[in-house]
C-alpha positions in Angstrom: 0.0 0.0 0.0 2.9 2.4 0.7 4.1 2.0 -2.9 0.6 2.4 -4.3 -0.1 5.6 -2.5 3.3 7.0 -3.4 2.6 6.1 -7.1 -0.8 7.8 -7.0 0.7 11.0 -5.6 3.5 11.0 -8.2 1.1 10.5 -11.1 -1.3 13.2 -10.0 1.5 15.6 -9.2 2.8 15.2 -12.8 -0.7 15.7 -14.1 -1.5 18.8 -12.0 1.0 21.3 -10.9 -1.5 22.8 -8.4 -1.1 19.7 -6.2 1.1 20.6 -3.1 2.1 18.1 -0.4 2.8 19.4 3.1 3.4 17.8 6.4 6.0 17.0 9.1 9.1 15.3 7.7 7.4 14.4 4.4 10.1 15.8 2.3 13.7 14.8 3.0 12.7 11.9 5.3 9.8 10.8 3.1 7.3 10.8 6.0 7.3 8.7 9.1 6.2 5.6 7.1 8.1 6.7 3.9 4.9 7.1 2.0 6.2 10.3 0.2 9.7 8.9 -0.2 11.5 10.3 -3.2 8.9 12.9 -4.1 10.8 15.9 -3.0 13.6 14.9 -5.4 11.2 14.7 -8.3 9.1 17.8 -7.6 11.2 20.1 -5.4 10.8 21.8 -2.0 8.0 24.2 -3.3 5.7 21.2 -3.9 6.7 18.8 -1.2 6.9 21.0 1.9 8.3 20.1 5.3 6.2 21.9 7.9 6.7 22.8 11.6 5.2 20.5 14.2 1.8 22.1 14.2 -1.2 20.2 12.9 -3.7 23.2 13.2 -1.2 25.2 11.0 -0.8 22.4 8.5 -4.6 22.1 8.0 -5.2 25.8 8.3 -2.6 26.6 5.6 -4.1 23.8 3.4 -7.5 25.4 3.6 -6.1 28.7 2.5 -4.2 27.0 -0.3 -7.4 25.2 -1.5 -9.4 28.4 -1.5 -6.7 30.1 -3.5 -6.8 27.6 -6.3 -4.3 25.0 -5.3 -4.9 21.4 -4.4 -3.2 20.7 -1.1 -2.5 17.2 0.3 -1.5 17.6 3.9 -0.3 14.6 5.9 -0.8 14.3 9.6 1.7 11.9 11.0 -0.9 9.9 13.1 -4.7 10.2 13.3 -4.6 11.0 17.0 -2.8 14.2 16.2 -5.5 15.4 13.8 -7.6 16.4 16.8 -5.3 19.4 17.1 -6.8 20.6 13.8 -10.4 19.6 14.5 -11.6 23.2 14.6 -10.2 23.9 11.2 -11.8 20.8 9.7 -15.1 21.2 11.4 -15.7 24.9 11.2 -14.0 25.7 7.9 -13.0 22.8 5.6 -16.3 21.0 6.0 -18.5 24.1 5.7 -17.1 26.2 2.9 -19.2 24.7 0.1 -22.4 25.1 2.2 -21.3 28.5 3.5 -20.7 29.9 0.0 -23.6 28.0 -1.7 -21.1 26.0 -3.7 -19.4 29.0 -5.2 -16.1 28.1 -3.3 -15.3 24.5 -3.5 -12.4 23.3 -1.3 -10.3 20.6 -3.0 -8.1 19.1 -0.2 -7.1 15.6 0.7 -6.0 15.0 4.3 -3.9 11.9 4.6 -3.2 10.1 7.9 -2.3 6.7 9.2 -5.0 4.9 11.4 -5.4 1.8 13.5 -3.4 -0.4 15.7 -1.7 -3.7 15.4 1.8 -2.3 15.2 2.4 -1.7 18.9 2.6 2.0 18.7 2.2 4.4 21.6 -0.8 6.4 22.8 -2.4 8.7 20.1 -0.8 6.5 17.3 -3.4 3.8 16.9 -6.8 5.7 16.9 -9.6 5.0 14.5 -11.5 8.3 14.1 -13.6 7.4 11.0 -16.9 7.8 12.7 -15.9 11.1 14.3 -15.2 12.7 10.8 -18.1 11.0 9.2 -20.5 12.7 11.6 -19.4 16.0 10.2 -21.5 17.0 7.2 -19.3 18.1 4.4 -16.3 15.8 4.9 -15.8 12.7 2.7 -14.1 9.8 4.6 -12.2 7.1 2.8 -10.4 4.0 4.1 -8.9 1.5 1.7 -7.8 -2.0 2.6 -5.5 -3.0 -0.2 -3.0 -1.4 -2.6 -5.3 -1.4 -5.7 -8.0 0.4 -3.9 -5.6 2.8 -2.2 -4.2 4.0 -5.5 -7.5 4.3 -7.3 -9.3 5.9 -4.4 -6.5 8.5 -3.8 -6.4 9.4 -7.5 -10.2 9.8 -7.5 -10.0 12.0 -4.4 -7.4 14.2 -6.0 -9.6 14.7 -9.0 -12.5 15.9 -6.8 -13.3 19.4 -5.4 -14.2 18.4 -1.9 -12.4 18.1 1.4 -11.6 14.4 1.9 -10.2 12.5 4.9 -8.1 9.7 3.5 -7.4 7.2 6.2 -4.5 4.8 5.7 -4.5 1.6 7.9 -1.0 1.5 9.4 -0.8 -2.2 9.7 -1.7 -2.7 6.0 1.1 -0.3 4.7 3.4 -3.3 4.2 1.4 -6.3 5.3 1.1 -7.8 1.8 1.8 -7.1 -1.9 -0.6 -6.8 -4.8 -0.1 -6.3 -8.5 -1.6 -3.0 -9.6 -1.7 -1.1 -12.9 1.2 1.3 -13.6 -1.1 3.8 -15.3 -3.6 6.2 -13.7 -7.0 4.8 -12.8 -9.9 5.7 -10.5 -11.9 3.7 -7.9 -15.3 5.3 -7.3 -15.8 7.0 -3.9 -19.0 5.9 -2.3 -19.1 2.4 -3.9 -18.4 -0.7 -1.8 -16.5 -3.8 -3.1 -17.6 -7.4 -3.0 -14.7 -9.4 -1.9 -16.7 -12.6 -1.9 -20.3 -13.6 -2.7 -22.4 -16.2 -0.9 -25.7 -17.0 0.5 -25.4 -17.8 4.3 -24.6 -14.4 5.7 -23.3 -10.9 5.0 -20.1 -9.6 6.6 -19.5 -5.9 6.3 -16.1 -4.6 7.1 -13.3 -2.1 6.0 -9.7 -1.1 6.6 -7.6 -3.2 9.0 -10.2 -5.9 9.6 -10.7 -6.8 6.0 -7.8 -9.4 6.0 -9.0 -10.8 9.3 -12.6 -11.3 8.0 -11.3 -12.8 4.6 -9.1 -15.3 6.5 -11.9 -16.4 8.7 -14.3 -16.9 5.9 -11.7 -18.9 3.9 -10.8 -21.1 6.9 -14.5 -21.8 7.8 -15.3 -22.5 4.1 -18.7 -20.9 4.3 -20.8 -19.1 1.7 -20.9 -15.5 2.6 -21.1 -12.0 1.1 -18.0 -10.2 2.2 -18.3 -6.4 1.6 -15.5 -3.9 1.9 -17.0 -0.5 2.4 -13.9 1.4 1.1 -15.7 4.7 1.7 -17.1 5.3 5.2 -18.9 8.6 4.4 -20.9 8.3 2.2 -21.2 4.5 2.5 -22.8 2.3 -0.1 -26.2 1.8 1.4 -27.6 0.1 -1.7 -25.1 -2.7 -1.8 -25.5 -3.3 1.9 -29.3 -3.5 1.8 -29.3 -5.8 -1.2 -26.9 -8.2 0.5 -28.8 -8.1 3.8 -32.1 -8.8 2.2 -30.5 -11.7 0.2 -28.8 -13.5 3.1 -30.9 -12.4 6.0 -28.0 -12.4 8.5 -25.5 -9.5 8.9 -22.2 -9.2 10.8 -20.4 -5.9 10.9 -16.7 -5.9 11.8 -14.5 -2.9 12.4 -11.5 -2.1 14.6 -12.9 1.2 16.0 -14.8 1.3 19.3 -18.2 -0.3 19.3 -20.2 2.6 20.8 -21.7 5.1 18.3 -19.5 3.6 15.5 -19.8 3.0 11.9 -21.3 -0.4 12.7 -24.1 1.3 14.7 -25.0 3.5 11.7 -25.1 0.6 9.3 -27.2 -1.5 11.7 -29.7 1.4 12.0 -30.0 1.7 8.2 -30.5 -2.1 7.8 -33.1 -2.1 10.7 -35.0 0.8 9.1 -35.1 -0.5 5.6 -34.6 -4.3 5.7 -35.7 -5.5 9.1 -38.4 -7.9 7.9 -36.0 -9.6 5.5 -33.6 -10.5 8.3 -33.7 -14.0 10.0 -31.4 -13.1 12.9 -30.4 -10.0 14.9 -27.6 -7.9 13.4 -24.3 -8.6 15.1 -21.2 -6.4 15.6 -17.5 -7.2 16.3 -15.5 -4.1 17.3 -13.1 -2.9 19.9 -14.2 -2.1 23.5 -15.4 1.5 24.0 -12.3 2.9 25.7 -8.9 4.3 24.5 -6.5 2.0 22.7 -4.4 0.4 25.4 -0.6 0.2 25.6 1.1 -2.2 23.2 1.2 -5.2 25.6 -2.7 -5.3 25.7 -3.3 -4.3 22.1 -4.1 -7.9 20.9 -6.9 -8.1 23.5 -8.4 -4.9 22.3 -8.4 -5.3 18.5 -10.9 -7.6 16.9 -9.2 -10.9 16.0 -10.0 -14.1 14.0 -11.4 -15.8 17.1 -13.8 -13.0 17.9 -15.0 -12.9 14.3 -15.3 -16.7 14.0 -17.3 -17.0 17.2 -19.7 -14.2 16.1 -20.2 -16.0 12.7 -20.9 -19.3 14.5 -23.4 -17.7 16.8 -25.1 -15.9 13.8 -25.3 -19.1 11.8 -26.8 -21.0 14.7 -29.9 -18.8 14.9 
């Protein structure tokens, strides 16, 4: 995924000179995870900008750039640090299109690593997708594989909206995937069927996609496995069609259970497909407290056993 995102940035920067990257250590060091490695040599310091340690300034400057006709791509080193720029995102980036009756679009893609599983310290393993999806005006994207990461980022960089692009840290180098060298887009707002079946529907995204896929393969069951790819807006049509077909739904995500993405999806299914269900909707997610220190991380994050147990319970109904 690291290479796919780097490639997407390079292709789009060659295509559009208005794209500017900015963030802490993204230039000479290539970013904390080396996602922007080599880009400063190809495009220079005026387009790959090392910034001070100030997230509110990074996002605030990016908003100004976007309103001035540029296409900024700010990187925040870890999702937990984005809260320092929350006011900028909530009160300005998310509202400019509405505030100006669409006369002033705000093309900006905010990139940040999310999720645990790499034994990082506090504030480094957060999953804030529900928080930013609650804000009207922000698009929230979270890919689970290199192909989608490249295509979704290219699509985001061709749009005129503020987009939060979440990159699962554990998946940066977890596996390799062949992807096209050329530029291509993956539609934002459209989920992906990773597998099709009849017994149940499993809805997931980001870090938990490989976990779910592994469990389904080992159990050898017939299931629809849906990767959301886009959290806000999510693909309600695909979710409802699958829920009505199988009658049993499991939602899996790494973020906290309370008030999460799974809760919203459950509510939509209950409102629009309740009478087609043959069992209660189930969720597997993290406990609703902060990510613990590394030694306890494996107890916190959803794992294969938790997913497998939930599937067994759902299929037994």
